[in-house]
GUPAGU-983236 format. One record per residue (C-alpha): residue number from 1; residue in one letter; x, y, z. Coordinates in pm, 1 decimal, decimal comma. Layout:
REM residues N
+-----+---------+----------+----------+----------+
: num : residuo :       px :       py :       pz :
+-----+---------+----------+----------+----------+
: NUM :       a :        X :        Y :        Z :
...
+-----+---------+----------+----------+----------+
REM end
This chain:
REM residues 305
+-----+---------+----------+----------+----------+
: num : residuo :       px :       py :       pz :
+-----+---------+----------+----------+----------+
:   1 :       m :      0,0 :      0,0 :      0,0 :
:   2 :       k :    295,6 :    234,7 :     57,8 :
:   3 :       i :    380,0 :    220,9 :   -311,9 :
:   4 :       v :     21,8 :    319,1 :   -390,2 :
:   5 :       d :     45,8 :    605,6 :   -140,5 :
:   6 :       y :    351,7 :    745,6 :   -316,8 :
:   7 :       i :    182,0 :    711,6 :   -655,4 :
:   8 :       f :   -113,5 :    920,0 :   -541,9 :
:   9 :       a :    113,0 :   1157,3 :   -347,9 :
:  10 :       a :    234,9 :   1260,4 :   -693,3 :
:  11 :       r :   -119,6 :   1399,4 :   -736,3 :
:  12 :       p :   -210,1 :   1240,7 :  -1073,0 :
:  13 :       l :   -493,5 :   1484,5 :  -1136,1 :
:  14 :       l :   -251,0 :   1776,6 :  -1113,3 :
:  15 :       l :    -71,0 :   1617,8 :  -1406,3 :
:  16 :       l :   -372,2 :   1673,7 :  -1631,9 :
:  17 :       p :   -237,8 :   2005,6 :  -1766,2 :
:  18 :       v :     95,7 :   1839,6 :  -1850,7 :
:  19 :       w :    -67,4 :   1557,5 :  -2045,6 :
:  20 :       s :   -338,7 :   1767,2 :  -2210,3 :
:  21 :       i :   -106,5 :   2048,3 :  -2317,9 :
:  22 :       y :    132,9 :   1795,1 :  -2469,4 :
:  23 :       l :   -140,5 :   1608,2 :  -2658,7 :
:  24 :       v :   -318,0 :   1915,9 :  -2791,8 :
:  25 :       t :     16,0 :   2055,9 :  -2913,7 :
:  26 :       r :     92,5 :   1716,9 :  -3066,3 :
:  27 :       y :   -237,2 :   1715,3 :  -3253,4 :
:  28 :       y :   -192,4 :   2059,2 :  -3406,9 :
:  29 :       l :    168,8 :   1999,3 :  -3508,6 :
:  30 :       a :     95,2 :   1657,7 :  -3657,7 :
:  31 :       d :   -137,5 :   1798,4 :  -3922,1 :
:  32 :       s :   -459,4 :   1708,4 :  -3737,3 :
:  33 :       a :   -526,9 :   1335,1 :  -3722,1 :
:  34 :       k :   -265,9 :   1241,6 :  -3979,6 :
:  35 :       y :    -41,3 :   1083,3 :  -3718,6 :
:  36 :       g :   -161,6 :    881,9 :  -3422,6 :
:  37 :       l :     23,4 :    848,4 :  -3095,1 :
:  38 :       e :    353,3 :    665,8 :  -3117,9 :
:  39 :       v :    597,9 :    504,7 :  -2877,7 :
:  40 :       t :    793,3 :    830,1 :  -2893,5 :
:  41 :       d :    493,3 :   1014,7 :  -2751,2 :
:  42 :       i :    459,3 :    768,6 :  -2463,8 :
:  43 :       s :    830,5 :    804,4 :  -2387,9 :
:  44 :       m :    816,9 :   1183,4 :  -2376,0 :
:  45 :       l :    494,0 :   1182,6 :  -2175,6 :
:  46 :       a :    657,1 :    945,4 :  -1927,8 :
:  47 :       a :    961,6 :   1173,1 :  -1897,1 :
:  48 :       l :    746,6 :   1480,7 :  -1841,7 :
:  49 :       t :    526,1 :   1293,6 :  -1595,4 :
:  50 :       f :    819,5 :   1174,8 :  -1386,1 :
:  51 :       m :    973,0 :   1522,9 :  -1377,9 :
:  52 :       a :    645,6 :   1691,0 :  -1279,5 :
:  53 :       a :    563,5 :   1423,4 :  -1020,4 :
:  54 :       g :    905,3 :   1472,8 :   -861,6 :
:  55 :       s :    847,3 :   1846,5 :   -835,4 :
:  56 :       y :    513,0 :   1781,0 :   -664,6 :
:  57 :       y :    694,2 :   1568,5 :   -407,1 :
:  58 :       i :    923,1 :   1847,3 :   -289,2 :
:  59 :       n :    644,5 :   2103,1 :   -320,3 :
:  60 :       q :    441,8 :   1913,5 :    -60,6 :
:  61 :       i :    732,4 :   1934,6 :    183,8 :
:  62 :       a :    773,9 :   2307,6 :    124,8 :
:  63 :       d :    397,9 :   2377,2 :    139,9 :
:  64 :       l :    315,9 :   2166,7 :    445,2 :
:  65 :       e :    226,4 :   2456,9 :    674,8 :
:  66 :       s :     17,5 :   2654,7 :    426,0 :
:  67 :       d :   -156,5 :   2340,8 :    298,1 :
:  68 :       i :   -278,3 :   2272,8 :    650,9 :
:  69 :       l :   -415,9 :   2627,6 :    677,2 :
:  70 :       n :   -576,0 :   2600,3 :    331,6 :
:  71 :       n :   -738,2 :   2265,9 :    424,9 :
:  72 :       k :   -557,8 :   2086,2 :    143,3 :
:  73 :       l :   -521,8 :   1710,8 :    143,8 :
:  74 :       g :   -213,7 :   1603,0 :    333,3 :
:  75 :       f :    -14,3 :   1287,5 :    273,6 :
:  76 :       l :    254,7 :   1406,0 :    513,3 :
:  77 :       q :     -0,5 :   1514,5 :    771,7 :
:  78 :       k :   -147,0 :   1164,6 :    784,3 :
:  79 :       d :    197,2 :    995,9 :    780,1 :
:  80 :       l :    114,8 :    813,9 :    456,7 :
:  81 :       v :    451,4 :    922,9 :    319,5 :
:  82 :       t :    769,7 :   1059,7 :    476,7 :
:  83 :       r :    985,5 :   1360,7 :    401,6 :
:  84 :       r :   1280,0 :   1134,0 :    328,9 :
:  85 :       g :   1068,2 :    922,0 :     97,1 :
:  86 :       l :    948,7 :   1228,7 :    -94,9 :
:  87 :       i :   1302,1 :   1363,0 :   -130,3 :
:  88 :       r :   1429,1 :   1028,0 :   -255,2 :
:  89 :       g :   1133,9 :   1006,8 :   -492,8 :
:  90 :       f :   1210,8 :   1353,6 :   -626,4 :
:  91 :       f :   1569,7 :   1263,9 :   -718,6 :
:  92 :       a :   1478,9 :    915,5 :   -849,1 :
:  93 :       l :   1196,8 :   1039,4 :  -1074,8 :
:  94 :       s :   1401,3 :   1335,8 :  -1198,2 :
:  95 :       a :   1692,0 :   1107,8 :  -1287,5 :
:  96 :       l :   1461,3 :    860,4 :  -1462,1 :
:  97 :       s :   1307,1 :   1142,9 :  -1663,3 :
:  98 :       m :   1646,9 :   1261,7 :  -1784,7 :
:  99 :       i :   1760,6 :    907,8 :  -1866,7 :
: 100 :       i :   1455,8 :    856,9 :  -2090,3 :
: 101 :       v :   1526,2 :   1180,8 :  -2275,5 :
: 102 :       v :   1898,9 :   1102,7 :  -2315,3 :
: 103 :       v :   1819,8 :    759,9 :  -2462,0 :
: 104 :       r :   1537,0 :    854,4 :  -2696,6 :
: 105 :       f :   1552,8 :   1225,6 :  -2774,5 :
: 106 :       s :   1778,0 :   1511,7 :  -2878,6 :
: 107 :       a :   2005,4 :   1737,0 :  -2677,0 :
: 108 :       w :   1750,0 :   2015,4 :  -2717,3 :
: 109 :       d :   1480,4 :   1808,6 :  -2547,4 :
: 110 :       l :   1724,0 :   1724,4 :  -2268,4 :
: 111 :       l :   1791,3 :   2094,6 :  -2220,9 :
: 112 :       i :   1416,9 :   2155,0 :  -2182,8 :
: 113 :       v :   1375,0 :   1875,4 :  -1927,6 :
: 114 :       e :   1678,0 :   2002,4 :  -1734,5 :
: 115 :       q :   1511,7 :   2341,6 :  -1719,3 :
: 116 :       l :   1200,4 :   2178,1 :  -1574,5 :
: 117 :       f :   1418,3 :   2017,4 :  -1305,3 :
: 118 :       i :   1578,2 :   2351,7 :  -1216,7 :
: 119 :       l :   1240,1 :   2524,9 :  -1211,1 :
: 120 :       g :   1104,6 :   2259,3 :   -973,8 :
: 121 :       v :   1391,3 :   2328,2 :   -733,6 :
: 122 :       v :   1364,1 :   2706,2 :   -768,6 :
: 123 :       y :    988,6 :   2693,5 :   -715,0 :
: 124 :       s :    987,7 :   2503,7 :   -384,9 :
: 125 :       l :   1327,0 :   2506,4 :   -211,8 :
: 126 :       r :   1518,7 :   2769,9 :    -20,6 :
: 127 :       p :   1669,4 :   3014,9 :    -79,1 :
: 128 :       f :   1459,3 :   3064,9 :   -392,9 :
: 129 :       r :   1104,2 :   2954,5 :   -302,8 :
: 130 :       a :    958,1 :   3123,8 :   -610,9 :
: 131 :       k :    618,2 :   2986,9 :   -512,3 :
: 132 :       d :    608,6 :   3246,1 :   -231,7 :
: 133 :       r :    678,1 :   3537,6 :   -466,0 :
: 134 :       p :    439,0 :   3701,9 :   -713,7 :
: 135 :       i :    658,3 :   3722,9 :  -1024,4 :
: 136 :       g :    868,1 :   3412,1 :   -956,6 :
: 137 :       g :    565,2 :   3190,3 :   -897,0 :
: 138 :       f :    397,1 :   3319,7 :  -1209,4 :
: 139 :       l :    701,5 :   3272,4 :  -1433,0 :
: 140 :       v :    784,1 :   2920,9 :  -1311,7 :
: 141 :       n :    430,6 :   2801,7 :  -1384,6 :
: 142 :       a :    370,1 :   2991,7 :  -1707,9 :
: 143 :       y :    714,0 :   2924,0 :  -1855,4 :
: 144 :       g :    764,8 :   2572,6 :  -1714,7 :
: 145 :       y :    427,1 :   2416,8 :  -1779,9 :
: 146 :       g :    290,6 :   2657,0 :  -2038,6 :
: 147 :       f :    590,8 :   2718,2 :  -2263,0 :
: 148 :       l :    842,2 :   2436,5 :  -2217,2 :
: 149 :       i :    606,1 :   2138,6 :  -2236,9 :
: 150 :       p :    469,0 :   2224,1 :  -2583,6 :
: 151 :       l :    823,4 :   2311,1 :  -2684,9 :
: 152 :       t :    929,9 :   1948,4 :  -2625,3 :
: 153 :       v :    676,9 :   1843,9 :  -2888,8 :
: 154 :       h :    818,2 :   2099,1 :  -3132,1 :
: 155 :       y :   1171,5 :   1968,7 :  -3099,2 :
: 156 :       w :   1115,8 :   1593,1 :  -3114,8 :
: 157 :       m :    875,3 :   1632,3 :  -3406,7 :
: 158 :       f :   1127,8 :   1854,5 :  -3579,3 :
: 159 :       h :   1374,3 :   1565,0 :  -3573,3 :
: 160 :       i :   1125,9 :   1284,5 :  -3648,3 :
: 161 :       k :    840,1 :   1439,5 :  -3848,4 :
: 162 :       y :   1033,0 :   1740,4 :  -3979,5 :
: 163 :       v :    793,2 :   2008,0 :  -3862,8 :
: 164 :       h :    916,0 :   2363,5 :  -3818,3 :
: 165 :       v :   1008,6 :   2488,6 :  -3470,6 :
: 166 :       t :   1009,6 :   2856,5 :  -3559,5 :
: 167 :       d :    635,6 :   2902,7 :  -3499,2 :
: 168 :       l :    601,3 :   2938,8 :  -3124,6 :
: 169 :       r :    238,6 :   3049,2 :  -3110,5 :
: 170 :       l :    127,6 :   2732,6 :  -2930,2 :
: 171 :       p :    389,1 :   2766,4 :  -2651,9 :
: 172 :       a :    298,5 :   3135,0 :  -2626,7 :
: 173 :       y :    -71,0 :   3046,4 :  -2606,6 :
: 174 :       f :    -17,2 :   2802,3 :  -2321,7 :
: 175 :       f :    217,2 :   3045,6 :  -2145,8 :
: 176 :       c :    -74,5 :   3289,2 :  -2124,8 :
: 177 :       t :   -341,6 :   3036,9 :  -2026,0 :
: 178 :       v :   -130,4 :   2861,0 :  -1761,9 :
: 179 :       g :    -22,1 :   3198,3 :  -1626,7 :
: 180 :       a :   -384,8 :   3307,4 :  -1597,3 :
: 181 :       i :   -482,2 :   2985,6 :  -1418,1 :
: 182 :       y :   -190,6 :   3024,3 :  -1176,8 :
: 183 :       l :   -297,5 :   3378,4 :  -1087,6 :
: 184 :       l :   -650,5 :   3256,4 :  -1016,2 :
: 185 :       t :   -520,9 :   2983,7 :   -782,7 :
: 186 :       t :   -346,5 :   3248,6 :   -570,6 :
: 187 :       i :   -687,5 :   3396,7 :   -494,4 :
: 188 :       s :   -819,5 :   3066,8 :   -360,1 :
: 189 :       d :   -501,1 :   3007,3 :   -157,4 :
: 190 :       r :   -490,4 :   3359,2 :    -12,7 :
: 191 :       p :   -611,4 :   3281,3 :    345,5 :
: 192 :       g :   -343,4 :   3021,1 :    417,9 :
: 193 :       d :    -74,9 :   3203,8 :    219,6 :
: 194 :       l :   -140,3 :   3523,2 :    415,3 :
: 195 :       k :   -102,9 :   3345,8 :    750,4 :
: 196 :       t :    224,9 :   3182,2 :    651,2 :
: 197 :       g :    385,2 :   3502,4 :    522,2 :
: 198 :       k :    379,8 :   3420,9 :    151,3 :
: 199 :       r :    386,2 :   3713,8 :    -88,9 :
: 200 :       t :    192,0 :   3575,7 :   -384,0 :
: 201 :       a :    -11,6 :   3783,0 :   -626,5 :
: 202 :       g :   -327,8 :   3687,0 :   -437,3 :
: 203 :       v :   -178,6 :   3819,0 :   -112,6 :
: 204 :       l :    -16,7 :   4138,6 :   -240,2 :
: 205 :       l :   -283,3 :   4251,6 :   -486,8 :
: 206 :       p :   -656,5 :   4316,0 :   -448,0 :
: 207 :       q :   -869,0 :   4038,4 :   -596,5 :
: 208 :       p :  -1013,9 :   4255,2 :   -878,3 :
: 209 :       l :   -661,7 :   4336,8 :   -997,8 :
: 210 :       v :   -558,3 :   3969,7 :  -1001,4 :
: 211 :       l :   -875,9 :   3890,1 :  -1195,2 :
: 212 :       l :   -794,3 :   4170,3 :  -1439,7 :
: 213 :       f :   -444,1 :   4035,1 :  -1504,5 :
: 214 :       a :   -588,5 :   3686,2 :  -1557,9 :
: 215 :       l :   -847,9 :   3827,0 :  -1797,8 :
: 216 :       i :   -578,7 :   4010,8 :  -1996,1 :
: 217 :       l :   -375,1 :   3690,4 :  -2029,1 :
: 218 :       l :   -678,5 :   3490,1 :  -2140,3 :
: 219 :       s :   -768,2 :   3760,4 :  -2393,2 :
: 220 :       l :   -412,1 :   3752,0 :  -2527,6 :
: 221 :       s :   -432,2 :   3372,7 :  -2553,1 :
: 222 :       a :   -755,5 :   3410,6 :  -2751,4 :
: 223 :       w :   -577,7 :   3642,8 :  -2994,4 :
: 224 :       l :   -287,7 :   3397,1 :  -3031,5 :
: 225 :       a :   -531,2 :   3111,4 :  -3098,3 :
: 226 :       y :   -718,5 :   3317,8 :  -3356,1 :
: 227 :       n :   -395,3 :   3426,7 :  -3522,5 :
: 228 :       g :   -265,9 :   3068,7 :  -3532,0 :
: 229 :       g :   -590,5 :   2915,2 :  -3657,8 :
: 230 :       f :   -633,3 :   2704,5 :  -3341,6 :
: 231 :       d :  -1011,5 :   2717,2 :  -3340,6 :
: 232 :       y :  -1090,4 :   2504,5 :  -3038,0 :
: 233 :       l :   -824,4 :   2676,2 :  -2828,2 :
: 234 :       l :   -989,7 :   3005,8 :  -2921,8 :
: 235 :       y :  -1322,8 :   2873,1 :  -2791,2 :
: 236 :       i :  -1155,1 :   2761,9 :  -2467,1 :
: 237 :       s :  -1005,0 :   3106,2 :  -2410,2 :
: 238 :       i :  -1335,2 :   3280,0 :  -2479,1 :
: 239 :       a :  -1524,2 :   3039,1 :  -2253,0 :
: 240 :       a :  -1265,0 :   3084,2 :  -1977,1 :
: 241 :       c :  -1309,6 :   3461,7 :  -1985,0 :
: 242 :       g :  -1676,2 :   3426,6 :  -1883,4 :
: 243 :       p :  -1624,9 :   3297,5 :  -1526,1 :
: 244 :       v :  -1340,7 :   3544,9 :  -1470,4 :
: 245 :       i :  -1569,5 :   3832,9 :  -1566,6 :
: 246 :       g :  -1839,9 :   3683,5 :  -1345,0 :
: 247 :       a :  -1597,0 :   3669,7 :  -1051,5 :
: 248 :       f :  -1576,4 :   4051,4 :  -1066,7 :
: 249 :       f :  -1942,8 :   4073,2 :   -973,6 :
: 250 :       v :  -2005,4 :   3755,4 :   -774,6 :
: 251 :       k :  -1800,7 :   3761,4 :   -454,5 :
: 252 :       s :  -1785,2 :   3385,6 :   -413,4 :
: 253 :       e :  -1510,0 :   3126,7 :   -386,0 :
: 254 :       i :  -1711,9 :   2906,9 :   -623,2 :
: 255 :       a :  -1691,3 :   3169,3 :   -898,3 :
: 256 :       v :  -1311,1 :   3181,0 :   -872,6 :
: 257 :       l :  -1293,3 :   2801,7 :   -853,3 :
: 258 :       i :  -1496,0 :   2764,7 :  -1173,1 :
: 259 :       a :  -1277,5 :   3023,4 :  -1345,9 :
: 260 :       t :   -970,1 :   2825,8 :  -1238,4 :
: 261 :       k :  -1086,3 :   2477,9 :  -1336,2 :
: 262 :       l :  -1285,7 :   2543,3 :  -1654,7 :
: 263 :       p :   -988,5 :   2591,5 :  -1892,5 :
: 264 :       i :   -823,0 :   2271,8 :  -1766,0 :
: 265 :       l :  -1147,0 :   2077,0 :  -1803,5 :
: 266 :       l :  -1208,6 :   2203,6 :  -2157,4 :
: 267 :       l :   -848,4 :   2138,6 :  -2261,4 :
: 268 :       t :   -866,9 :   1782,8 :  -2125,2 :
: 269 :       i :  -1190,2 :   1722,1 :  -2315,5 :
: 270 :       q :  -1023,0 :   1853,4 :  -2630,1 :
: 271 :       a :   -723,6 :   1622,4 :  -2586,7 :
: 272 :       g :   -956,7 :   1329,0 :  -2517,4 :
: 273 :       y :  -1156,6 :   1407,0 :  -2829,1 :
: 274 :       y :   -840,8 :   1400,2 :  -3040,6 :
: 275 :       y :   -697,3 :   1089,9 :  -2873,2 :
: 276 :       h :   -967,7 :    856,7 :  -2743,2 :
: 277 :       e :   -720,9 :    638,7 :  -2557,2 :
: 278 :       y :   -632,1 :    940,1 :  -2345,9 :
: 279 :       l :   -997,9 :    991,4 :  -2257,9 :
: 280 :       w :  -1025,9 :    635,1 :  -2127,8 :
: 281 :       f :   -700,9 :    680,3 :  -1940,3 :
: 282 :       i :   -839,2 :    990,2 :  -1766,2 :
: 283 :       v :  -1157,6 :    804,8 :  -1672,9 :
: 284 :       a :   -944,5 :    531,2 :  -1514,3 :
: 285 :       v :   -734,0 :    790,7 :  -1326,8 :
: 286 :       v :  -1043,0 :    968,9 :  -1192,8 :
: 287 :       i :  -1211,3 :    646,8 :  -1079,5 :
: 288 :       s :   -896,9 :    512,2 :   -911,7 :
: 289 :       t :   -836,4 :    849,7 :   -744,4 :
: 290 :       r :  -1189,4 :    859,7 :   -603,1 :
: 291 :       l :  -1154,0 :    507,4 :   -467,9 :
: 292 :       y :   -815,9 :    583,0 :   -313,7 :
: 293 :       y :   -921,3 :    905,5 :   -142,2 :
: 294 :       k :  -1240,1 :    748,4 :    -15,0 :
: 295 :       y :  -1037,3 :    465,5 :    138,7 :
: 296 :       r :   -743,0 :    669,0 :    270,7 :
: 297 :       f :   -904,4 :   1001,7 :    358,6 :
: 298 :       g :  -1274,2 :    922,1 :    377,8 :
: 299 :       i :  -1366,0 :   1198,2 :    134,2 :
: 300 :       t :  -1499,1 :   1230,9 :   -218,9 :
: 301 :       y :  -1225,7 :   1358,1 :   -446,2 :
: 302 :       p :  -1224,3 :   1479,1 :   -715,5 :
: 303 :       r :  -1556,1 :   1656,8 :   -727,4 :
: 304 :       l :  -1694,8 :   1945,1 :   -927,1 :
: 305 :       t :  -1696,5 :   2196,7 :   -639,3 :
+-----+---------+----------+----------+----------+
REM end
């Protein structure tokens, strides 16, 4: 059961943006449905998954105090995992990720994955702790998850499928959308972050201003999608703007929560529509996660609100 605990301590549902961003980028670069998923895709997805899961391990150690105040689920709090185990898992998964990239991909892809490793350290560990700072936290999330992950698809497909890597509108699009989502999460986390002395955007800025910045980023992403001919991504950006605008007028945590989760949900649906095997995989992840959390924590997770 300990192995299972460490698997779910990697927070599989938080990996949805990693998988969905990769697959949607893959679809657009592969000339729609011309190419199906290949072993190369599974290898890169595995490398990205291991690297992201490792960063979530150390993030839980760094965020232990604020997670308690924010009523977030706690593997460490319930002694399901240990600090030493999470640290070892971080280094083991990071090393495995880099080994996969060294064996199967180019030096450029390795450089990207190495950046993800550095960003994971900078985000959570002292003396950097970018997660506690407004600009640092934003850049690590927007650049790491939004820009670098689609860039891995650009580079391996450049070498295998001979697509061009000069058009960076998709990485720019996801930089904006991930950045907007990150800003919205700082609003929800404000109570605990304030008590623990964090200086995130949600703590330092009034909520309307954070919402405005998120709305600007989503509007810019809509323009990038329109300019690049990414129709469904345009619809996602437009749809995501609605709840953000609503959060200006409805002073409710639910409004902010919907604004935060809607883009991820729509992007996952898009990726599942393009690649049906991914949709079934997500269903399996959701069902197994609900069973696990019901057994270990006695709660229903995930849920819509």
